[in-house]
C-alpha positions as CSV (number, residue, x, y, z in Angstrom):
1,X,-26.7,-4.0,3.8
2,X,-23.3,-4.7,5.4
3,X,-21.8,-5.3,1.9
4,X,-23.3,-2.0,0.7
5,X,-21.9,-0.2,3.7
6,X,-18.4,-1.5,3.0
7,X,-18.7,-0.6,-0.7
8,X,-19.6,3.0,0.2
9,X,-16.3,3.2,2.2
10,X,-14.4,2.5,-1.0
11,X,-12.9,5.9,-2.1
12,X,-13.9,5.7,-5.7
13,X,-17.5,4.7,-4.8
14,X,-18.3,7.4,-2.2
15,X,-20.3,9.5,-4.5
16,X,-22.5,6.7,-5.9
17,X,-26.2,6.5,-5.1
18,X,-27.8,3.6,-3.3
19,X,-29.1,2.0,-6.6
20,X,-25.6,2.4,-8.1
21,X,-24.0,0.7,-5.0
22,X,-26.5,-2.1,-5.3
23,X,-25.4,-2.6,-8.9
24,X,-21.7,-2.7,-7.8
25,X,-22.7,-5.3,-5.2
26,X,-24.4,-7.4,-7.9
27,X,-21.2,-7.7,-9.9
28,X,-18.7,-7.8,-7.1
29,X,-17.3,-11.1,-5.6
30,X,-16.7,-10.7,-1.9
31,X,-14.0,-12.7,-0.2
32,X,-12.3,-13.0,3.2
33,X,-8.5,-13.4,3.4
34,X,-6.2,-14.7,6.0
35,X,-3.0,-12.8,7.0
36,X,-0.2,-13.5,4.4
37,X,-2.7,-15.0,1.9
38,X,-1.7,-14.3,-1.7
39,X,-4.3,-12.5,-3.8
40,X,-2.4,-12.7,-7.1
41,X,1.2,-13.5,-8.4
42,X,3.2,-12.3,-11.4
43,X,2.0,-14.1,-14.4
44,X,-1.6,-14.5,-13.2
45,X,-4.3,-13.4,-15.5
46,X,-5.0,-9.6,-15.1
47,X,-8.7,-10.0,-15.5
48,X,-10.1,-8.4,-12.3
49,X,-9.9,-5.2,-10.3
50,X,-9.9,-5.4,-6.5
51,X,-11.5,-3.3,-3.7
52,X,-10.0,-3.4,-0.2
53,X,-12.8,-3.3,2.4
54,X,-10.9,-4.3,5.6
55,X,-7.3,-5.0,6.6
56,X,-4.1,-4.0,4.6
57,X,-2.7,-5.3,1.4
58,X,0.9,-5.1,0.1
59,X,1.6,-4.8,-3.6
60,X,5.2,-5.7,-4.5
61,X,7.4,-6.6,-7.4
62,X,9.9,-9.5,-7.6
63,X,13.3,-9.2,-9.2
64,X,14.8,-11.9,-11.4
65,X,16.8,-13.1,-8.4
66,X,13.7,-13.4,-6.2
67,X,14.2,-10.2,-4.2
68,X,11.0,-8.3,-3.3
69,X,10.5,-4.6,-3.6
70,X,7.3,-3.3,-2.0
71,X,5.5,-0.8,-4.3
72,X,2.7,0.3,-2.1
73,X,0.8,-0.5,1.1
74,X,-3.0,-0.3,0.7
75,X,-5.5,0.7,3.4
76,X,-9.2,0.0,3.5
77,X,-11.1,2.1,0.9
78,X,-8.5,1.7,-1.8
79,X,-8.8,-0.2,-5.1
80,X,-5.9,-2.1,-6.7
81,X,-5.1,-4.5,-9.5
82,X,-5.7,-1.7,-12.0
83,X,-3.5,-3.4,-14.6
84,X,-6.7,-5.2,-15.5
85,X,-7.7,-2.0,-17.2
86,X,-4.6,-2.0,-19.5
87,X,-5.3,-3.9,-22.7
88,X,-1.6,-4.3,-23.3
89,X,-1.1,-6.1,-20.0
90,X,-3.0,-9.4,-20.0
91,X,-1.0,-10.8,-17.0
92,X,0.1,-9.5,-13.7
93,X,3.7,-8.1,-13.2
94,X,3.3,-7.6,-9.5
95,X,2.1,-9.7,-6.5
96,X,-0.5,-8.7,-3.9
97,X,-0.6,-10.2,-0.4
98,X,-2.8,-9.6,2.6
99,X,-0.8,-8.1,5.5
100,X,-3.6,-8.7,8.0
101,X,-6.9,-10.7,8.0
102,X,-8.7,-8.8,5.3
103,X,-11.9,-8.4,3.3
104,X,-11.8,-7.7,-0.4
105,X,-14.1,-7.8,-3.4
106,X,-13.2,-8.3,-7.0
107,X,-15.0,-7.2,-10.2
108,X,-14.2,-8.8,-13.6
109,X,-12.8,-6.4,-16.2
110,X,-15.7,-6.4,-18.7
111,X,-18.2,-5.6,-16.0
112,X,-16.0,-2.9,-14.4
113,X,-15.4,-1.3,-17.8
114,X,-19.1,-1.3,-18.6
115,X,-19.8,0.5,-15.3
116,X,-17.1,3.1,-16.1
117,X,-18.8,3.8,-19.4
118,X,-22.1,4.3,-17.7
119,X,-20.6,6.5,-14.9
120,X,-18.2,9.1,-16.3
121,X,-17.7,10.7,-12.9
122,X,-16.6,7.3,-11.5
123,X,-14.2,6.8,-14.5
124,X,-12.6,10.2,-13.7
125,X,-12.1,9.2,-10.0
126,X,-10.5,5.9,-11.1
127,X,-8.2,7.8,-13.5
128,X,-7.2,10.2,-10.7
129,X,-6.6,7.3,-8.3
130,X,-4.4,5.5,-10.8
131,X,-2.4,8.7,-11.3
132,X,-1.8,9.1,-7.6
133,X,-0.6,5.5,-7.4
134,X,1.8,6.0,-10.2
135,X,3.2,9.2,-8.7
136,X,3.7,7.4,-5.4
137,X,5.6,4.6,-7.0
138,X,7.7,7.0,-9.1
139,X,8.6,9.0,-5.9
140,X,9.7,5.7,-4.2
141,X,11.8,4.8,-7.2
142,X,13.4,8.3,-7.2
143,X,14.2,7.8,-3.5
144,X,16.0,4.6,-4.3
145,X,18.1,6.3,-7.0
146,X,18.9,9.6,-5.3
147,X,18.8,8.9,-1.6
148,X,21.1,6.8,0.6
149,X,19.7,3.9,2.7
150,X,19.8,6.0,5.9
151,X,17.9,8.8,4.2
152,X,15.4,6.4,2.6
153,X,14.8,4.8,6.0
154,X,14.3,8.2,7.7
155,X,12.0,9.4,5.0
156,X,9.9,6.2,5.2
157,X,9.6,6.4,9.0
158,X,8.4,10.0,8.8
159,X,5.9,9.0,6.1
160,X,4.6,6.1,8.2
161,X,4.4,8.3,11.2
162,X,2.2,10.7,9.3
163,X,-0.1,7.8,8.3
164,X,-0.1,5.6,11.4
165,X,1.5,7.7,14.2
166,X,0.0,7.6,17.7
167,X,1.4,9.9,20.4
168,X,2.7,7.9,23.4
169,X,4.8,8.9,26.5
170,X,7.8,7.3,24.9
171,X,7.4,9.1,21.6
172,X,5.3,8.9,18.3
173,X,4.4,5.2,17.9
174,X,4.4,4.0,14.2
175,X,1.4,1.7,14.7
176,X,1.7,-0.3,11.5
177,X,3.4,-3.6,12.6
178,X,5.9,-4.0,9.8
179,X,8.8,-6.5,10.1
180,X,12.4,-5.4,9.4
181,X,12.2,-7.4,6.1
182,X,9.0,-5.5,5.1
183,X,10.6,-2.2,5.9
184,X,13.7,-3.3,3.9
185,X,11.4,-4.1,0.9
186,X,9.9,-0.7,1.1
187,X,13.2,1.1,0.9
188,X,14.9,-1.3,-1.5
189,X,17.5,-2.6,1.0
190,X,18.3,-5.9,2.7
191,X,16.9,-7.0,6.1
192,X,20.4,-7.0,7.6
193,X,21.3,-3.5,6.4
194,X,17.9,-2.2,7.5
195,X,18.3,-3.7,11.0
196,X,21.7,-2.1,11.3
197,X,20.4,1.3,10.3
198,X,17.4,1.1,12.7
199,X,19.9,0.3,15.5
200,X,22.0,3.3,14.4
201,X,18.9,5.5,14.6
202,X,18.2,4.2,18.1
203,X,21.7,4.8,19.3
204,X,21.5,8.3,17.9
205,X,18.4,8.9,20.0
206,X,16.2,9.5,17.0
207,X,13.9,6.5,17.5
208,X,13.3,3.9,20.2
209,X,12.4,0.3,19.6
210,X,10.4,-1.6,22.2
211,X,8.9,-5.0,21.7
212,X,9.3,-4.7,17.9
213,X,7.4,-1.3,18.0
214,X,9.2,1.8,16.6
215,X,8.8,5.1,18.3
216,X,10.0,8.4,16.8
217,X,11.7,10.3,19.7
218,X,13.3,13.1,17.7
219,X,11.3,14.1,14.7
220,X,13.4,17.1,13.8
221,X,16.6,15.0,13.9
222,X,15.0,12.4,11.7
223,X,13.9,15.1,9.2
224,X,17.4,16.5,9.2
225,X,18.9,13.1,8.5
226,X,16.5,12.5,5.6
227,X,17.7,15.8,4.1
228,X,21.4,15.4,4.8
229,X,22.1,11.9,3.5
230,X,21.1,12.3,-0.1
């Protein structure tokens, strides 16, 4: 029943009935992951889709020189590894890594495809979820082309605040626990440049940094910076 409960929290499965969830549980492979454990790498067989039940997962792409660019951060309830549904893409082009201790389950492509054929409403939700993911990635790529590093950083901090912000006396805590390198990978920059820009934001009074935690202290100023430096 615990497995069924977790499956019901997956966004694309929320409308499924109990018998349908039990069918998903029958074909799903459940797995626990340690923090920093790799789920798949570029070149691995693209034969499964994944469902994130607990923890966070980072999906990123590696350049030819080994640099990493984070494509998306996934929260519990999301599914990923959707390239398994593309017939023209037999292997992975991205990597997925657990950012925390996590729980996932995977479903092999033939079984998932059969389920989509039987459940057209589920197929529609999957299609919409893939569309949202692509729009998010396209938006990030546009940021990298048209925004400066300070603007990309300000924009990212505002977005993370919207997702993970917690009001504290010091300011709005971005409670997500990303390292400077992980932030750099999200904005397409280097760790050194990102650290310099974070320190500039702190000196300007827009953010505060305490014990590796980032607090937004001047949201309006950060929004203005995101708009100015384009």
